[in-house]
C-alpha positions as a printed NumPy array, in Angstrom:
array([[ 20.095,  39.354, -30.63 ],
       [ 18.714,  36.644, -33.394],
       [ 18.341,  34.149, -30.866],
       [ 16.697,  36.269, -28.044],
       [ 14.049,  37.28 , -30.88 ],
       [ 13.564,  33.28 , -31.745],
       [ 12.845,  32.61 , -28.546],
       [ 10.819,  35.204, -27.61 ],
       [  8.858,  34.349, -30.351],
       [  8.323,  30.625, -29.291],
       [  7.478,  32.053, -25.913],
       [  4.327,  33.952, -27.482],
       [  3.182,  30.755, -29.314],
       [  3.719,  28.324, -26.797],
       [  1.907,  30.631, -24.243],
       [ -0.672,  31.549, -26.497],
       [ -1.356,  27.795, -27.445],
       [ -1.117,  26.898, -23.829],
       [ -3.932,  29.175, -23.01 ],
       [ -6.225,  27.862, -26.03 ],
       [ -5.767,  24.55 , -24.147],
       [ -6.601,  25.15 , -20.84 ],
       [ -9.43 ,  27.209, -21.45 ],
       [-10.702,  24.253, -23.58 ],
       [ -9.79 ,  22.026, -20.781],
       [-11.319,  24.194, -17.987],
       [-14.916,  24.384, -19.893],
       [-14.775,  20.376, -20.151],
       [-14.305,  20.533, -23.907],
       [-11.415,  18.26 , -23.662],
       [-11.489,  14.4  , -22.822],
       [-10.001,  15.292, -19.553],
       [-11.491,  15.685, -16.039],
       [-12.15 ,  19.25 , -15.806],
       [-11.661,  19.274, -12.233],
       [ -7.875,  19.125, -12.833],
       [ -7.883,  22.242, -14.775],
       [ -9.133,  23.779, -11.004],
       [ -6.854,  21.61 ,  -8.877],
       [ -3.364,  21.856, -10.736],
       [ -3.073,  25.553, -10.895],
       [ -4.006,  25.68 ,  -7.069],
       [ -1.801,  23.153,  -6.02 ],
       [  1.453,  24.968,  -7.511],
       [  0.591,  28.122,  -6.335],
       [  0.228,  26.675,  -2.796],
       [  3.568,  24.699,  -3.486],
       [  5.157,  27.864,  -4.939],
       [  4.212,  30.17 ,  -1.526],
       [  5.555,  27.327,   0.678],
       [  8.841,  27.194,  -1.353],
       [  8.812,  30.675,  -0.567],
       [  7.934,  30.964,   2.648],
       [ 10.39 ,  28.162,   3.171],
       [ 13.428,  29.847,   1.546],
       [ 12.54 ,  33.526,   3.407],
       [ 13.192,  31.321,   6.826],
       [ 16.412,  29.896,   5.221],
       [ 17.475,  33.33 ,   4.522],
       [ 16.769,  34.384,   8.035],
       [ 18.474,  31.386,   9.554],
       [ 21.86 ,  31.602,   7.959],
       [ 22.08 ,  35.503,   7.922],
       [ 24.589,  36.82 ,   9.735],
       [ 23.225,  38.922,  12.776],
       [ 23.812,  42.927,  12.82 ],
       [ 26.857,  44.262,  13.932],
       [ 27.055,  45.331,  17.49 ],
       [ 27.645,  48.959,  18.248],
       [ 31.327,  48.47 ,  19.027],
       [ 32.113,  46.586,  16.612],
       [ 30.939,  48.992,  13.563],
       [ 33.019,  51.656,  15.485],
       [ 36.114,  49.895,  15.785],
       [ 35.709,  48.892,  11.806],
       [ 35.309,  52.559,  10.863],
       [ 38.309,  53.217,  12.975],
       [ 40.547,  50.752,  11.73 ],
       [ 39.368,  51.698,   8.002],
       [ 40.568,  54.977,   8.58 ],
       [ 43.828,  54.359,  10.216],
       [ 44.407,  51.868,   7.49 ]])
């Protein structure tokens, strides 16, 4: 449990530091191109949506089809007999 709390504190600190860095970057207060502060998150979001769509398509492609009515009935009958 102690390790989980240490990791939790680290997550809080890193996210807070990144938030401050991002706000400074976004408003051009750092010597980094501020357009990238918009382009990079948009790119990550678009790629994430594409990944989720591809994953859903893969699941739909590889999922077994529904059982037919006869298969379901014979399965119930066989499970009751055995």
